[in-house]
N, C-alpha and C positions, 0 to 999 in steps of 0.2 A: 549512709543508708543502712537500715537494719538488715540483718541477715534474712534471706528469703525463707518464707514459711514453707511447710511441707506442701501446702496447696500450690504455692507458686512453683515449687520444684516439679510437681506433677504436671502442671501446665507447660512449663518449659520443656520437660521431657517429651510431652505429646507433640509439641510444635517445634522441635529442635531444628527443623530445616526452614523455619519461617521467621527467624530472629533478625535477619538482615535484609536490606533491600535487594531485589533481584539485580544481578550484575549484568552488564551489557552483553557478555558472551552467551547468556542464557535466554535472551529475548527471542521471540518467535515471530514468524511471518503471518500474514493475513490468512493463509490457507488453513492453518490449525484452528483459528477462531471460527472461520466459516464452518468447518467440519464439526467443531464442538457445539456450536449453537444449533446446527441442523440436527445433530444426534440427540441433544437434550430436549428439544421442543417438538419432536415428532414422537409422541409417547402415549402411554395408556390413558393419561388424563384427557387427551383429545377426543377419544371415543365417547367419553362421558360428557364433557363440557358442550360439545356441539349439539348433542341431543337435548341437553337441558335448556338451551336457548329456545329450541322448538317447543319444548314442554311449557316454557314460561311465556309463550305467545308473542315472540318477537316477530315483527313484520319483515317482509323481504327487503324493503328499503332500509329499515333499521339495522338489519343483519349485515348487509353489504356495506353500507355507508358508515355505520357505527363501528364495525370491525376494522374498516380501513383507517378511520380517524384514530381509534384507540391504539392500534398497532403502530402507527406513525409516532404517537406520543410516547409509547414504550421504547421505541428505538431511539428517539431523541433523548429520553431519560438516561439510557445507557451511554449514549455518545457524549452528552454534554454535562451530565452530573457525575457519573461513576468513572468513566474512562480517564478524564483529565487528572483526577486525584490519583487513580491507580498508577498512571505512568510517571507522575511527578514524585510520589512518595515510594512506590514500588514495595509496599508492605502488604502482607496478608490482612484480611479483615480482623482476624484475632489479634495480631501483633499491634495493629494500629489502635484497636479498641483498648488493648492493655495499656498503651502509652497514654491514652486519654482518660480512661475510666478506672484503671487499677485492676489488679488480679481478682479481687473478691467480686467486683461487679461483673467482670467478664465471666467468672465462674457461673454466676446466676444466669447470665445471658446464654451461656453454652447449654445449661440444663434445659432452659425453655426452648432453645433452638433444637436440641436433640428430641424433645417430645414432639415438636412440630414435624420433624423429619419422620418420626415413627408413625404418626397419624397419616402423613402423606404416603409413606410406603405402604401402610395398611390399606389405603384406598386402591393402590395398584395391585396388591395381593388379591383384593376382592374382584378387581377387573379381570385378572387372569383366571380366577376361580370360575367366573361366569362362562368362560370358554372350556376350561377343563371339565366342568360338570356336564357338558352337553352329551357325550356318549353314555353317561350314566343316568340320563333323564332326570337330573336334579331339578327340583322346583326352584326357579330363580326368583330373586327379590323383585319387587315393583318399585315405582317411584315413591310410593307412600309408605313403604315398609321401614320401620325404625329398628326392629330387632330381627334376629335370625328367624327365618320362616320355615325351616325344615332341618331335620337331622342330617340329611344329605348335604345341605349347604354348609353346616358346621364341619362335617368330616372333610369336605372338599377344601374349605378354607384352611383347616389345620394342615392338610397334606401340602397344599401349595405354599403356605407360610413356612413350613419346615424345610422344604426344598430351597426356597429363596434365601432363608436364613443360612443354610449350609453353604450355599454358593457365595453369599456375602462374606462368610468366614474364610472360605478356601480359595476363591477365584476372582477377586475384585479386578485385578489388572486385565485378565483375559476377558472378563465380562465387559469392561470398559471398551476394549478394542472391538468386541462383538457388537456392542451397541452402535458404534460408529459405522460398522459395516451394515448393520441392519436398518439404519435410519432411511437410506434411499429406498430400500425394498418396502419398508412399512409405509412410506409416503405413497409409493405407487399403488399399494393395496388399497389405501384410503381412496385414491382418485378413481382407480379402475372399478372398485366395488360401487362407488357412488354412480358412475356412468352406467354400470350394469343394471342398476335398479330403476333408472329413469324411465324406461319403457313401462315398467310396472305401474308407475305413477301417472302415465299418460303422455310422456314426452315422445314426440315423433323422431324418427331417424334424422340425424343432422342437427338435433337440438331444437327442432321446431316446436313451439308451444311451451318452451322451458319456463319463461317468465310467468305465464299464466298458471302453470302447475305450481311453481314456486310460491306464488301469491295465494293460491287457493288450497293447496294440499301440504305445503311444507311450513313456510314461515307465514302463518295465516293471520297473526295478530290476535289470536284467541288462545288464552292460556288453558292448558289441560286441567282437568279436575284436581283440586288440591294444590295447585301451583299459583304463585303470585304473578301478576301481570308485569312484564318488562317493557320499557320504552327504549328509545335510541340512547338515552343517557345511561341506562343500565349497561348497554352493550359497550359504549365508549369507555366508561369508567372501569368496568370489569376487565375489558381487554387491556386497558392501560395498567391496571394494578394486579393482573394475574401473576406477574412476576415482580411485584413491588419489593419483595424481600431481596431480590437480586440487584435491582437498580436503585430505587429510592432507599432501600435498606442497606445498600452497599455491599452485599455479600459477594458480588462479582469483582470486588477489588482483588480478591485472591486469584482470579483468573486473568483479569485484564492487566495486572501488574507485569505480566510477561510480554505485553504488546509493545512493539517497537514505536508505535505512534498512538495517540489518543483516538485518532480517527477509526481505529480498529473496533471501537464501540459500535460502529455502524454495521459490523458483521452480525449483530443480533437481528438484523432485518431478515436474514435467511430463516432463522427459527421462527420469527414472528409471522412472516407471510407464507411460508410453506407449512409450518407446524400449526400455528394458531389460526391463521386466516383460512387457508385452503382446507386444512384438515377439519376444522370446525364446520365449515360449509358442507364438506363431504359427509361428516358424521350426522349432521342434521338431515341430509337427504336419506341416508341409510335408515335412520330412526323412523322417518315418516313412512318408509316402505315396509317396515318390520312389524311383527306382531308381539314384540317384547321390548322391555326397557333395558334388558341385560346386554351389555356390550358384546359379549361372546355370541349370544344368539343373534343379535343384529347383524354381525359380520358373517356368521354362518349362513343365515338366510340369503345374504347378498351373493357371496362367492364361495360358499361351502367351506371345505377344510382349510383352504388358504386363508380365508378370513379369520377363522377360529385360531389358527396358529399365529396369525399376526397379532391378535388380541393378547394371546399368552405372552408372546415375545415383547410386545409393547409394554405390558405391565411388568414383566420380568426385568427388562433392561432399565426401567425407571426405578423400580423398587430396590434393586440390588445396590447401586451406588448410593441411593438415599439411605438405605439401612446401614451401609458401611459408614457413612458420615455420622449417623446417629450414634453408632457404636463408638466412634472416635471421640465424639463430644462427651458421651457418658463416661468414658475412661477417666476423664478429669476428676469426676466425683468419687470414683471407687478405688482408683489405683490398681484395679485388676488388669490382667492382660487383655489385649484387644479382642481375642476370640471369646472370652467370657462375657465382656460387656456387649459384644455384638450379638451373642446368644440371648442376653437379657433384652436387648433392643428388639430382637426378632420375636421374642415372646410377647412384648408389648404391642408390636406391629401386628402380629397374628391375631391377638385378642381384639384389637381395634377393628381388624378386617371382618370379624364376625358380624358386625353391625352394618347392615346395608345403608343406613342413614349417612355413614361416612362417605359413601360414593354418591348417593342420591342428593346429598347436600354439599357436593364438592365445590360448587360455586361459592357458597358461604364460607367453607373452610379455607379455601385459597385466599379469600378476602381477609379472613381473620389472621391467617399466617402472615400476610403482608403487613396488616395493621399492627401486629405485636412487634414487628422488627423495624418498621420505618422510623420510629423516633430515634433509635440509635444510629440509623443512617443519617438522619438530620444532624445529630450530634457530630458525626464525623465531618460532614460538609461544613457545618458552622465552625468547627475547630480549625479547619484548614483555611477557609476563606474569610470568615467574619471575626473570629476571636482576636486575631492580631490587629484588626482595624479598630477594635475597641480598647487597644492597649492592654489586653489580657493575655495570659500565658497559654499557648497551645501545648498539647501533650502534658497536661497539668499533673496527672498522677505520676508519670515518670519523673518529671523534674522536681516534684515535691516529695517523692518517695512514699506515697500513700497507696493503700490498697483499694480505696473506694472513693471515687470522685462524687461527692454529694450532689453537685450540680447536675451531672449526667444522670445519676440515679433518680433524682427528684424529677427531672424532665421526663424520663421514661415512665415513672409512676403516675405523674400528673396527667400526661397525655393519654395514657391508657385509660385512666379514670374518666377523662372527658369524652373519649371515644365510647366507652361503655354507657355513659350518661346519654350521649347523643343517640345511640342505638336503642336503648331500652326506654328512655323517657320521651325523647323527641321523635322516635320511630324513623330515624335516618337509616336508610339501607346501608349495609356494611360496605358495599362497593364504593360509596361516595365518601367514605371516611379517610382512607389512607392518604390521599393527596392533601386535604386541609390539615390533617394531623402532622404530616411532614413539614408543611410550611409553618404552622404554629410552633412546632418543636424548635425551629431555628431561633425564634424570638425568645421562647421560654428558656432555652439553654443559655442564651446570651445573658438574659436577666438573672438567672440563677448563678451563673458564673461570675457576673459582676459583683454580686453580694458575697458569694462563697469565697472568691479569691481575694477580695479586698477586706472583708470583715473577719473571716475565720483565720486566714493566714496560717495554714498548717505548717508545722516546723519542717525545715529542710532536712 
């Protein structure tokens, strides 16, 4: 095999602890996974997503039933698609992709992934800024604002982004521990705040009249001005694919490879039902009782300073590890030290946070994020389960010593092109695309691999 390129050497240096399968003595118990999923999925995004379902006119039946179905499908995806491969191969996402796709293709994947991380962290910076700006009487963005709407908003976002970037550079380990400690408290704030505003909406003590209020004042089935109308199918598919990058996209191979059993994939239920189900319901209730669409103001009106602090922390604890990951991925391209690339990632994140549309269109962004990454998740799934059945070579790039697996690259490009065509030309909502794209990617990758491996026959 040819000597490693400088690019490969930088990749290897970045992921020096991920080259080998996890050894049995490093495997972890179920408690760590329950805590991790709870901490990661009770976050700043929940303040926004819950209220956006209300704004898009979801009915009470669609919200409760659709959310239940979608979250079950998400948990099953983690448990039956991601976890079994994770515990059998026990490689990180990066190293497994490198063996299948080659260093050059993984380099491109990491750049795209880093940018997605920056935009997601930017949304969280903006969420925190809506709370930080309250004592300064900053004019907050509305659901229809696309651009910064005041100098005060710009200054607040720049300040919050600077602090979060600094923390990502200096204190990732401490912040990760802090996030796990904060998760139960943030969840309680969600629930208590929602209960506190129910009387304002007309619910009697003991919950009397809740369903009528929920039907007529919260999830009314009528979209707010400027928002599209959602059905139960929007709720089901969005709830399923909100973390498509993690399960269908296989990003959580990196986490679940430490699991003792594949059944630990069911630990994701803690995050899905406490974070996504209960927290989204609570957020919708809070939004219906508030006079603003800004998460910080919504929480402030419900429970005062505690609510505002919860919003700041929820955005902070999500943005920091996300920004850290973005910096690590960008280090591949630059060869700079981690603090320098994290600083650059922080700048990109903060500039993105200036635009309220990133938060107000968070549903679309999360769907796009998953859509971009799921074809590569399908490549991993097909390479493990299906490629050997077709008498083709798994881990093709590694075994042939190539830097770019054309079959995997073509699958990614073709499927993203088809998804773009479906959204722009056939007007298919983004939420409905990740699942069929993942399924089609399986067959497309097999077809391309059959031609690529049999006809091109790269030299060993």
